[in-house]
N, C-alpha and C positions, 0 to 999 in steps of 0.2 A: 773095371771101374764100378765101385759101389754107388747106388743111387743116393741122393741126399735124402735124409730122413730125420724128422724131428717130431716128437709128440706135440710140440708147441707150434709146428709149422701151420701156416694158414691153409684153408681148404682151396684157395684160389691163388694163382700167380697173376691173375688179371686184376681188374678194378672191382673190389667188392661193393655191392649195393646193400639193400636191406637184408637183414638176417633175422631169423626167428627160430627159437628152440621150442619144440613140441614133444614132450616126453623123451623118447629115444631117438628123435630126429632133429637135425639142425638144417634148416633151409636157408640157402644163401643165393641171392641174385649176383651174377658176375658178368662183367663186360670185358671183352678182349679186343685189343686194337688189331688192325689189319696186319697180317703176316707175322704175328708174334710167334716166336719159337721158344719153347721152354725145355731145358735139358732134362735128362733122365732123373726121375724122382719117384717116390711113392708117398702114400698118405697113411696117417695113423688109423683111420676108420674106413670101412667099406662105404661105397657111395654109388649114387646114381647121378648121371649128368644128363639133363634134358636140354636139348639145343632149341632155344626159342627163336633164334634168327642166325643167319650166317652159316659157317661150316667150320669143322675142326677135324683133325686126325690125331689119333693117339697111337704111338708105336710101342708095342710090347715085345722086346727082343726082335725077332724077324717077322712079326705079325703086325699089320697095320689095320686099324679100324677107322673108317671115314664116316663122319656123321654130318648130316645137314639138318635144317630146321624140322622139328617134329620127331626126331629120333631120340632114343633113350639108350645111354651107355651105362652098363652096370659093371662095377669092378671091385674086387676084394682089396683090402688094405695093403696086401703084400704085392700088388701088381705094379712092379716098377715100369715106368713108361715115360716117354717124351711127348710133348704136345706141339702141334703146329696149327695155327688158326688161318682161315682163308683170307682172300684178298679184300673182303669187306669186314673182316673181324668176325666176332660171334658174341651172342648173348646167351647165357645159360642159366638154368636153375640147378643148383648143386644141392643134393640131398644126402647128408651124411647120416649113417645109421650106427648108433653107439651099441646096440644090442641086436645083432642080426639074428641070433637064435630065437630071440623073443618075438620076432615077426614071422618066423618060419612056420608054415602050416604043416601039420602032421601029414606024412605020406607024399609030400611034394619034393621035387629035387631041390638041392641046396641053392639058395639064391645067389650067394656070393662065392661059390666055389671056383668060378672062372669068369673071365671077361666075356660079356655078351652084349650084343647090340640088337635093339628092337626098333623096327620101322613102323610096325602096326601092332594092334592088340591092346590088351588092357593096360600095360605099363605106360606107354606113351599117352594113352587116353587119360589116365588119372594124373599124370604129371602135368599135362596141359591144363587140367581143371584146377590144379593148385595155383 
């Protein structure tokens, strides 16, 4: 089964809040109701998901990533996944990146080559400050 995909699809399957475009970034606040399940899909742009409250899991094939408040999930545009939100739902800051090569620092590993989760370090710290 192919994931649903559309260049015009919204960044969130939840309830979008405020959204702000800054150069190559689009920041969107999103709320997800308790126990929401979203079928397999992917997104047009690579993105970071910062969980501000609640919990979620994203399943990529046979790999599941579980995130709670304060964690940052990074994923490439091509990462087909399904979502499930916790018993209290979740609130997230979604950060889409239209030019991932433009933010890549020389000599560092590729930011959006694979799905990654960070519970500590600079990524969650700067997302929390936004």
